[in-house]
N, C-alpha and C positions, 0 to 999 in steps of 0.2 A: 576605691575601696579605703581612701584615705578619708575621705568625707563621711562615711557611712560608718567610721571608726571599725573597720572590717566586719562588720553586720554581713552576711551575704545571703540570700535569698536561696532556699533551696532548689535544686535541679528541678524539681515540679512543678515549684513555682513557677519559674521561668517559659516552661512547658505549657502549663495550664493557661498564663499569660497571652503567650506566642497564639496558642489554639482557638483560645476561645475569644480572647479580647480584639487583637490584630486581625483573626481570621478575615474578615470583609474590609478590613481597610489598611492591608499590607501594600497592595499594589499601588495605592493613592498617596500612601507615605515616600515609598519608593520613588514614585514619580515625580513627587515634589524636590525629593533629594538631585535626581537626574537634573532636573528645571534650574533648582540651584545651580549645580554645576555649571549650564547653560549660560545663567548671567554671570561669574565670573569668568567666561570666554572658555572655562577650560573643554567642554564640549561644544560643537556645534548642531548635532542630533539631523546634520545633512551628509554624512557617508559613514556609513556603517559596515562593520565585520561580523559575519553570521555564520555561526557553527553551533555542533548541537553536542550532545553525551549524553549516555543512557547511566542512570543513576537507579540502585537495585532498591526495592520495597523492602521493609521488615516483615512481609509475608512470607510463611513458609514456601519453600520451595515445590512442594510436594501435593500442594495444595490446587491444583490447577483444574480447569474448566476449559477443553477444547469446542472451538466452533464446529469443527470438521467430525468430531465424535459424533456431537448431538445430532446432526445433518445423516449420519449413517446411521445410527440408532433409529432417528424417526424413519429412514429409508426400511430398514429391517423389519421396523412395526408394520409400515405398510405391505410389504412381502408377505408377511406371517398372517395378518388377517386377510387378504385377497388370495392366500392359499388355502386358508381355513373355509372361507367362503364359498370357494369353488369345489373344497370337499364337501362341506354341509349341501350345497345343492344336490351334488352329484347323486347324493343317498336319501335325498327328502322325499317324501311323498307329492303327487301332484300339486294339492293344496297349499302345500308350504312351500313350493319352488316361485322365485323371485324372475320374471322375465327384464328387469331393468337392475342389475348390480349395482352396488354403490361405485362411485368414483374412490379408491382408495388412497390416490395419490396425494390428496390435500387432507389429512385428519384433524378432526376437531372431536372435542369430548362428546358431545351428544352422537357423532356420527358414529364413533366407537363404541358406545353405550347401546345402541339399536342394533349395531349389527352384531355386537357379541351377543345380546337377548336373542336375535334370532338364529344366529350359529345353537346356541344352548337349546333352543327351544327344539331345534331339531334333531341334534344330537344326543339329549336326555333319553328319552325312550324309544330310541331308534336302535332295532336289534342289530343292525347293519354295522352301527358307528361302533370303530374301535378306541380302547381305554383309553389310549397314547391320546389321539386327536380330542376326546370329552375333556383330558387332563389340561389341555392346551388350553381349550375352548373356557375353563374355569378360571387358567390363570390370566388368558386375554382380559373377561369382564371384569377381574379384581384388580388388575395391575395397570393395563394400559393407560386409564383415564388419569389415573396420577401421577404418572410416567412422562405424560402428552404435557400437562399441565405444569410440572417440573422443568422439562425441557424448554418449553415455552418461556418460563421465569426467566432460564439463564441466556435464553436470547436475546430477551429484554436487557438483560444485563451488560452482555457482550454487546447489543449496538452496533453489529458490523465489523466488532473486532474477530482475532480467530482463539483468542485467549483469554481469560482473567484468574485471578486468585481466588479462591473462596474465602482467604484471611484479610484481603485485600482488594474487593472487586472492582477499586478504579484501575490497579495494578493490571497491565498485559505483560506476559511472557517473554523476552527479548533477549536476543542474545549478547551479552554483555563482550565488555573488552576481554582477551586474554587475562586471565591473572595467571601469579607465579605459578601455579602448574600448569597453565598454556591448556585449562579445560574447554573455555570459548562455552559455555554451558548457558543454556536459555534458562533465565531465570524470571519473576516478577519485577516489573520496575515500569518506567517512566522517560519518555526522551523529550530532554531539556533543552529547548533552543536559546542561545544567547547571541544578542549584538552588541558589540561592544563600538567603542571610539576611543581614540587614544589611551587604551589601555583601562578605560573605565565601560563598566557594564552598564548599557544605558537602556538595554531592555531582554525580558526573557519573557516564554511561555514554557507551558507545560503541557504535552502532548503523551495521548495512549497510543498514537501511529507510530509501529518501528522504524518505517521507511523517511529517512529527510526530506524526499520530492516532496512528501505530502503535507509536510507542517510549514513551507514557507509561506506559503498566501495566509492561514490564519495565523500564522506571526506577524504578518506586515500588516494585518487587518488590526491587530490587538496594538499592534506598535501605532498606528495613524489613530485609534480611540484613544489611546493614551496620551498623546502629544498634538495631535488635529493636526496633522501634515507626516507627510512623507519621507524619508531620505532621498536626496538625489542620486546617491550611488549606493551602489551595497555590492561586496565582495564577498564569493563564497565556495567552497571547492566542488567538485564534479558530483559530491551526495546529492545536490540540488540541481543537476543541469536535466532540465527535459524541456520538452516543447511547451506545456501549460506553462512551466512559469517562466519561461521567457516571454512568453504570449504575455501572459498577467503583467509583469516587470513593465514591459514597452505599453502596453496601455495605461500602467500606472504612474508613465513617467519618470521609471527609477533606470538608470542608468547601470545597467548590469554588468561587471565581472565575475562573471560564473562559470566555471569551466563545464564542458560537457565528458562524458566519461572515456573518450578518445582522444583528448587535447593531449594528454601528456606524452600518450603512444606516437602522436603526429610529431610531437617537436621532437622527440628522443630520434624519431627516424630522420627529420629535416634536418638537424645538426650533426647527427651519426656521420661517421667515415667509413660505415661498413658499406661492403658491396648491396645494392639493392637486388632483393631475390627475384628470380623469372617470374615466380606466380604471383607478385604483388602487379605487375602490369595487367593481368588479368581482374585483378577487385576491381567493384562497381565502380568504387569513390573515382578510380585513374581510368574511367572510359569517358571519353569527348561527349561532353552534351552539347547540343545546337539550342539555345534558349528560344531564337527565334521559330522555328520549326517544330519545338519539343520533341524533340528526337536524340535519341544516343547512337555511336558508331561504335561498332564490335571492335575488337585488336584485328581484325581482317578487312575492315572498312566497311563492314555491310550493317545499313541501317535498321535502327532497332525503334519500331513505332511505338506509341502509345497506343493500348488495346483497349484499355479500361482503368476506372478509378474505383477505389475500396475504400471504406471506411470503419474504423474501427475504435471502440471505447477502451481509454484506461481503467485501471482500477477506481480511479478518483470519480469516472464517468465523462471525462475532456473526450471528445470525437477529434479523432485523425485523420487526415484524408493522404491517402498512399496512392500514386501514378503507379500504373502495372506498363511495362516497356518489353517487346517479345521482338526477338531477330527472325527474320521472314524463312530463311533455312540455313539451318547447321550442320544438315547432313551431308558430307564429305569434306567436310572442313579438316583440313590437315591441325589444327589447333585445337579439335573438337575436345579432346580430352584433357588437356591443360585449361582451357579455356571454361568447362564445365563439365558436371560429372552426368547431366542429366540425359537422358534416351532422346529428349524431343530437344527443340529448339530453345535457345537460352530465355530466362527472363529475368528482369529485375524489378524491385520495388524500389521509390522514392520517394519522400516526404519532401516536398520542395518547400513547404513554410518550417521544418527544421532546417533545411539546410539553409533558409535564408538567416534564420537566426545563429546558426552556428559559424557564419561568415562572418554576422556582424561581430560575435562574441570572440572569434579568433583574430580579427583587426586591434579589437580593443585592447584584448591580454598581451599580446605583441608588441604593444605601442610603450613609450617610453611609461606613461602613465599605468599602463596594465603590470607592467613589472613592478613599477613601486608600489601597486596595491598585492600584488600575490607575495610579494618579501612580509 
């Protein structure tokens, strides 16, 4: 201010400079500053602490488009078209009947136009046709193609998200942290991921995903792109704890200090002086597992053998494998009602790869280094 003799730029000038001039190079400038910090020895880029925060968009709160609503509307369109087609066929003359009706489960503009034209042709001069059905047919022919095109455009903008704002299509509706009114409202916003070291922000990335679990992989990939390397250690809270993330960090050679969702509860139970509840003895995690024979033992000592494996895909497409174990005979067991409530033999599922990762994480987080990093 002294050098410019108190001549100041208008805030719009600053905003235009930031938006237009810096838009494509801001991340590179940020990278150069971080590398300068590394040259000065203030950061090493080898140990990062990662967390996220939701930042509200300036978009209107009531300008939302919901993916589930679009799906429901398209399903209703299919049902209405199917019902009207069936009605038209039921009163049509023999020469107008179609032995192979179109499949309305997957709609496109051409299919709607052809079906609507056929229905209108049958209903138009047919004395049996009800006026209400004729009106429906005219409405479908006039509005359904344009509506479908609009929904398809909205789905392209969504790009797999559940929602977006009409006035800021990049913003996704997220549940923000509680404000002073304790509302916890869904508002259009962005999920900003930040990695820091020695209280310097060394990397950031912006996401349209509401859940932190699905942001860690792209966040690290952009980190690697920025600095041509990955950190040796990464510390984060339970919001990032998943089999997919543990597997990814292990494969990339990053030593993870990332809690899983039950870690704090386990530590409270372990350090608590409270008497253990009787039902805790029957919890799946407290059953004895024989690794050599790949079987469990129930509280009565009965062997629970593996009966089959099943696979599940997570929301991100990651494939998980679960082993299913079952007791041979629970009928007549005196612990049946306490051990489990099923009318059949007790069955448990285990994801052994996830359990392996959790054991590694548990040992790291409870070590001296783990305690230091958690603080």
